[in-house]
PDB file of N, CA, C and O in Angstrom, chain B, residues numbered from 101:
ATOM      1  N   UNK B 101       0.872  -1.209  -0.092  1.00  0.00           N
ATOM      2  CA  UNK B 101       0.012   0.056   0.005  1.00  0.00           C
ATOM      3  C   UNK B 101       0.852   1.239  -0.057  1.00  0.00           C
ATOM      4  O   UNK B 101       1.952   1.252   0.496  1.00  0.00           O
ATOM      5  N   UNK B 102       0.408   2.205  -0.682  1.00  0.00           N
ATOM      6  CA  UNK B 102       1.327   3.475  -0.773  1.00  0.00           C
ATOM      7  C   UNK B 102       1.325   4.146   0.526  1.00  0.00           C
ATOM      8  O   UNK B 102       0.500   3.893   1.405  1.00  0.00           O
ATOM      9  N   UNK B 103       2.320   5.058   0.638  1.00  0.00           N
ATOM     10  CA  UNK B 103       2.374   5.821   2.000  1.00  0.00           C
ATOM     11  C   UNK B 103       1.245   6.724   2.159  1.00  0.00           C
ATOM     12  O   UNK B 103       0.724   6.929   3.256  1.00  0.00           O
ATOM     13  N   UNK B 104       0.872   7.251   1.102  1.00  0.00           N
ATOM     14  CA  UNK B 104      -0.359   8.168   1.181  1.00  0.00           C
ATOM     15  C   UNK B 104      -1.628   7.447   1.501  1.00  0.00           C
ATOM     16  O   UNK B 104      -2.469   7.982   2.224  1.00  0.00           O
ATOM     17  N   UNK B 105      -1.796   6.299   1.011  1.00  0.00           N
ATOM     18  CA  UNK B 105      -3.011   5.497   1.579  1.00  0.00           C
ATOM     19  C   UNK B 105      -2.959   5.136   3.064  1.00  0.00           C
ATOM     20  O   UNK B 105      -3.944   5.040   3.795  1.00  0.00           O
ATOM     21  N   UNK B 106      -1.790   4.963   3.388  1.00  0.00           N
ATOM     22  CA  UNK B 106      -1.473   4.437   4.810  1.00  0.00           C
ATOM     23  C   UNK B 106      -1.776   5.699   5.723  1.00  0.00           C
ATOM     24  O   UNK B 106      -2.456   5.570   6.741  1.00  0.00           O
ATOM     25  N   UNK B 107      -1.274   6.876   5.344  1.00  0.00           N
ATOM     26  CA  UNK B 107      -1.503   7.867   6.035  1.00  0.00           C
ATOM     27  C   UNK B 107      -3.031   8.110   6.218  1.00  0.00           C
ATOM     28  O   UNK B 107      -3.563   8.207   7.324  1.00  0.00           O
ATOM     29  N   UNK B 108      -3.710   8.202   4.977  1.00  0.00           N
ATOM     30  CA  UNK B 108      -5.308   8.511   5.009  1.00  0.00           C
ATOM     31  C   UNK B 108      -5.946   7.308   6.107  1.00  0.00           C
ATOM     32  O   UNK B 108      -6.745   7.556   7.011  1.00  0.00           O
ATOM     33  N   UNK B 109      -5.419   6.063   5.805  1.00  0.00           N
ATOM     34  CA  UNK B 109      -6.006   5.124   6.783  1.00  0.00           C
ATOM     35  C   UNK B 109      -5.785   5.384   8.261  1.00  0.00           C
ATOM     36  O   UNK B 109      -6.633   5.198   9.134  1.00  0.00           O
ATOM     37  N   UNK B 110      -4.461   5.868   8.456  1.00  0.00           N
ATOM     38  CA  UNK B 110      -4.151   6.273   9.967  1.00  0.00           C
ATOM     39  C   UNK B 110      -5.134   7.292  10.289  1.00  0.00           C
ATOM     40  O   UNK B 110      -5.852   7.152  11.279  1.00  0.00           O
ATOM     41  N   UNK B 111      -5.223   8.296   9.540  1.00  0.00           N
ATOM     42  CA  UNK B 111      -5.970   9.621   9.874  1.00  0.00           C
ATOM     43  C   UNK B 111      -7.478   9.084  10.169  1.00  0.00           C
ATOM     44  O   UNK B 111      -8.064   9.516  11.162  1.00  0.00           O
ATOM     45  N   UNK B 112      -8.052   8.226   9.382  1.00  0.00           N
ATOM     46  CA  UNK B 112      -9.422   7.903   9.457  1.00  0.00           C
ATOM     47  C   UNK B 112      -9.575   7.058  10.823  1.00  0.00           C
ATOM     48  O   UNK B 112     -10.502   7.183  11.623  1.00  0.00           O
ATOM     49  N   UNK B 113      -8.495   6.180  10.932  1.00  0.00           N
ATOM     50  CA  UNK B 113      -8.775   5.320  12.382  1.00  0.00           C
ATOM     51  C   UNK B 113      -8.621   6.365  13.583  1.00  0.00           C
ATOM     52  O   UNK B 113      -9.412   6.211  14.513  1.00  0.00           O
ATOM     53  N   UNK B 114      -7.699   7.407  13.674  1.00  0.00           N
ATOM     54  CA  UNK B 114      -7.652   8.228  14.609  1.00  0.00           C
ATOM     55  C   UNK B 114      -8.962   9.116  14.691  1.00  0.00           C
ATOM     56  O   UNK B 114      -9.328   9.531  15.791  1.00  0.00           O
ATOM     57  N   UNK B 115      -9.557   9.365  13.726  1.00  0.00           N
ATOM     58  CA  UNK B 115     -10.725  10.322  13.770  1.00  0.00           C
ATOM     59  C   UNK B 115     -11.818   9.218  14.397  1.00  0.00           C
ATOM     60  O   UNK B 115     -12.454   9.601  15.379  1.00  0.00           O
ATOM     61  N   UNK B 116     -12.019   8.146  13.991  1.00  0.00           N
ATOM     62  CA  UNK B 116     -12.922   7.155  14.524  1.00  0.00           C
ATOM     63  C   UNK B 116     -12.723   6.924  16.009  1.00  0.00           C
ATOM     64  O   UNK B 116     -13.666   6.780  16.787  1.00  0.00           O
ATOM     65  N   UNK B 117     -11.480   6.896  16.352  1.00  0.00           N
ATOM     66  CA  UNK B 117     -11.142   6.765  17.726  1.00  0.00           C
ATOM     67  C   UNK B 117     -11.691   7.877  18.608  1.00  0.00           C
ATOM     68  O   UNK B 117     -12.327   7.687  19.644  1.00  0.00           O
ATOM     69  N   UNK B 118     -11.374   9.064  18.081  1.00  0.00           N
ATOM     70  CA  UNK B 118     -11.948  10.382  18.642  1.00  0.00           C
ATOM     71  C   UNK B 118     -13.426  10.279  18.792  1.00  0.00           C
ATOM     72  O   UNK B 118     -13.964  10.433  19.888  1.00  0.00           O
ATOM     73  N   UNK B 119     -14.132  10.005  17.629  1.00  0.00           N
ATOM     74  CA  UNK B 119     -15.598   9.790  17.701  1.00  0.00           C
ATOM     75  C   UNK B 119     -16.017   8.973  18.838  1.00  0.00           C
ATOM     76  O   UNK B 119     -16.841   9.405  19.643  1.00  0.00           O
ATOM     77  N   UNK B 120     -15.382   7.574  18.966  1.00  0.00           N
ATOM     78  CA  UNK B 120     -15.722   6.813  20.008  1.00  0.00           C
ATOM     79  C   UNK B 120     -15.588   7.287  21.236  1.00  0.00           C
ATOM     80  O   UNK B 120     -16.447   6.991  22.067  1.00  0.00           O
ATOM     81  N   UNK B 121     -14.520   8.092  21.584  1.00  0.00           N
ATOM     82  CA  UNK B 121     -14.207   8.672  22.899  1.00  0.00           C
ATOM     83  C   UNK B 121     -15.254   9.603  23.195  1.00  0.00           C
ATOM     84  O   UNK B 121     -15.805   9.612  24.295  1.00  0.00           O
ATOM     85  N   UNK B 122     -15.621  10.557  22.063  1.00  0.00           N
ATOM     86  CA  UNK B 122     -16.605  11.553  22.426  1.00  0.00           C
ATOM     87  C   UNK B 122     -17.996  10.789  22.726  1.00  0.00           C
ATOM     88  O   UNK B 122     -18.766  11.290  23.545  1.00  0.00           O
ATOM     89  N   UNK B 123     -18.301   9.679  22.127  1.00  0.00           N
ATOM     90  CA  UNK B 123     -19.653   9.164  22.193  1.00  0.00           C
ATOM     91  C   UNK B 123     -19.606   8.520  23.631  1.00  0.00           C
ATOM     92  O   UNK B 123     -20.639   8.567  24.299  1.00  0.00           O
ATOM     93  N   UNK B 124     -18.430   7.893  24.177  1.00  0.00           N
ATOM     94  CA  UNK B 124     -18.418   7.459  25.453  1.00  0.00           C
ATOM     95  C   UNK B 124     -18.581   8.511  26.475  1.00  0.00           C
ATOM     96  O   UNK B 124     -19.242   8.308  27.494  1.00  0.00           O
ATOM     97  N   UNK B 125     -17.989   9.640  26.221  1.00  0.00           N
ATOM     98  CA  UNK B 125     -18.169  10.769  27.141  1.00  0.00           C
ATOM     99  C   UNK B 125     -19.521  11.306  27.214  1.00  0.00           C
ATOM    100  O   UNK B 125     -19.965  11.785  28.257  1.00  0.00           O
ATOM    101  N   UNK B 126     -20.247  11.231  26.029  1.00  0.00           N
ATOM    102  CA  UNK B 126     -21.736  11.736  25.955  1.00  0.00           C
ATOM    103  C   UNK B 126     -22.632  10.812  26.747  1.00  0.00           C
ATOM    104  O   UNK B 126     -23.533  11.139  27.520  1.00  0.00           O
ATOM    105  N   UNK B 127     -22.193   9.505  26.394  1.00  0.00           N
ATOM    106  CA  UNK B 127     -23.171   8.472  27.292  1.00  0.00           C
ATOM    107  C   UNK B 127     -22.971   8.596  28.780  1.00  0.00           C
ATOM    108  O   UNK B 127     -23.861   8.507  29.625  1.00  0.00           O
ATOM    109  N   UNK B 128     -21.830   8.789  28.971  1.00  0.00           N
ATOM    110  CA  UNK B 128     -21.698   9.022  30.563  1.00  0.00           C
ATOM    111  C   UNK B 128     -22.365  10.044  31.119  1.00  0.00           C
ATOM    112  O   UNK B 128     -22.889   9.883  32.221  1.00  0.00           O
ATOM    113  N   UNK B 129     -22.456  11.328  30.406  1.00  0.00           N
ATOM    114  CA  UNK B 129     -22.986  12.370  30.727  1.00  0.00           C
ATOM    115  C   UNK B 129     -24.526  12.090  30.750  1.00  0.00           C
ATOM    116  O   UNK B 129     -25.210  12.375  31.733  1.00  0.00           O
ATOM    117  N   UNK B 130     -25.086  11.462  29.510  1.00  0.00           N
ATOM    118  CA  UNK B 130     -26.496  11.249  29.711  1.00  0.00           C
ATOM    119  C   UNK B 130     -26.876  10.351  30.839  1.00  0.00           C
ATOM    120  O   UNK B 130     -27.895  10.616  31.478  1.00  0.00           O
ATOM    121  N   UNK B 131     -26.051   9.171  31.183  1.00  0.00           N
ATOM    122  CA  UNK B 131     -26.447   8.441  32.253  1.00  0.00           C
ATOM    123  C   UNK B 131     -26.549   9.159  33.601  1.00  0.00           C
ATOM    124  O   UNK B 131     -27.308   8.854  34.521  1.00  0.00           O
ATOM    125  N   UNK B 132     -25.598  10.235  33.567  1.00  0.00           N
ATOM    126  CA  UNK B 132     -25.616  11.027  34.963  1.00  0.00           C
ATOM    127  C   UNK B 132     -26.665  11.798  35.129  1.00  0.00           C
ATOM    128  O   UNK B 132     -27.223  11.944  36.216  1.00  0.00           O
ATOM    129  N   UNK B 133     -27.091  12.474  33.824  1.00  0.00           N
ATOM    130  CA  UNK B 133     -28.346  13.295  33.870  1.00  0.00           C
ATOM    131  C   UNK B 133     -29.631  12.402  34.235  1.00  0.00           C
ATOM    132  O   UNK B 133     -30.479  12.828  35.020  1.00  0.00           O
ATOM    133  N   UNK B 134     -29.719  11.298  33.702  1.00  0.00           N
ATOM    134  CA  UNK B 134     -30.773  10.449  33.940  1.00  0.00           C
ATOM    135  C   UNK B 134     -31.116   9.985  35.380  1.00  0.00           C
ATOM    136  O   UNK B 134     -32.233   9.872  35.885  1.00  0.00           O
ATOM    137  N   UNK B 135     -29.858   9.734  35.943  1.00  0.00           N
ATOM    138  CA  UNK B 135     -29.786   9.370  37.349  1.00  0.00           C
ATOM    139  C   UNK B 135     -30.142  10.602  38.219  1.00  0.00           C
ATOM    140  O   UNK B 135     -30.883  10.416  39.185  1.00  0.00           O
ATOM    141  N   UNK B 136     -29.690  11.802  37.964  1.00  0.00           N
ATOM    142  CA  UNK B 136     -30.265  12.985  38.533  1.00  0.00           C
ATOM    143  C   UNK B 136     -31.645  13.305  38.581  1.00  0.00           C
ATOM    144  O   UNK B 136     -32.212  13.780  39.565  1.00  0.00           O
ATOM    145  N   UNK B 137     -32.272  12.979  37.281  1.00  0.00           N
ATOM    146  CA  UNK B 137     -33.870  13.143  37.084  1.00  0.00           C
ATOM    147  C   UNK B 137     -34.434  11.989  37.994  1.00  0.00           C
ATOM    148  O   UNK B 137     -35.459  12.259  38.620  1.00  0.00           O
ATOM    149  N   UNK B 138     -33.944  10.868  38.126  1.00  0.00           N
ATOM    150  CA  UNK B 138     -34.715   9.763  38.692  1.00  0.00           C
ATOM    151  C   UNK B 138     -34.606  10.302  40.275  1.00  0.00           C
ATOM    152  O   UNK B 138     -35.630  10.271  40.957  1.00  0.00           O
ATOM    153  N   UNK B 139     -33.522  10.729  40.775  1.00  0.00           N
ATOM    154  CA  UNK B 139     -33.448  11.152  42.101  1.00  0.00           C
ATOM    155  C   UNK B 139     -34.382  12.276  42.375  1.00  0.00           C
ATOM    156  O   UNK B 139     -34.991  12.302  43.445  1.00  0.00           O
ATOM    157  N   UNK B 140     -34.531  13.187  41.500  1.00  0.00           N
ATOM    158  CA  UNK B 140     -35.331  14.422  41.703  1.00  0.00           C
ATOM    159  C   UNK B 140     -36.846  14.002  41.620  1.00  0.00           C
ATOM    160  O   UNK B 140     -37.667  14.767  42.127  1.00  0.00           O
ATOM    161  N   UNK B 141     -37.271  12.856  41.025  1.00  0.00           N
ATOM    162  CA  UNK B 141     -38.554  12.406  40.909  1.00  0.00           C
ATOM    163  C   UNK B 141     -38.961  11.744  42.242  1.00  0.00           C
ATOM    164  O   UNK B 141     -40.122  11.766  42.651  1.00  0.00           O
ATOM    165  N   UNK B 142     -37.968  11.172  42.877  1.00  0.00           N
ATOM    166  CA  UNK B 142     -38.289  10.329  44.256  1.00  0.00           C
ATOM    167  C   UNK B 142     -38.085  11.354  45.467  1.00  0.00           C
ATOM    168  O   UNK B 142     -38.125  10.912  46.616  1.00  0.00           O
ATOM    169  N   UNK B 143     -37.883  12.605  45.251  1.00  0.00           N
ATOM    170  CA  UNK B 143     -37.922  13.376  46.549  1.00  0.00           C
ATOM    171  C   UNK B 143     -39.374  13.698  46.904  1.00  0.00           C
ATOM    172  O   UNK B 143     -39.634  14.325  47.931  1.00  0.00           O
TER     173      UNK B 143
END
């Protein structure tokens, strides 16, 4: 595979990993918000 294609593949892989990390952070925040809502309802 040419160097250019390898660089493109590495860039895409890095981008995908960043998207996965962002998604994980957002899921964590959503879980925290949902937990807070549940606690508010039971007060």
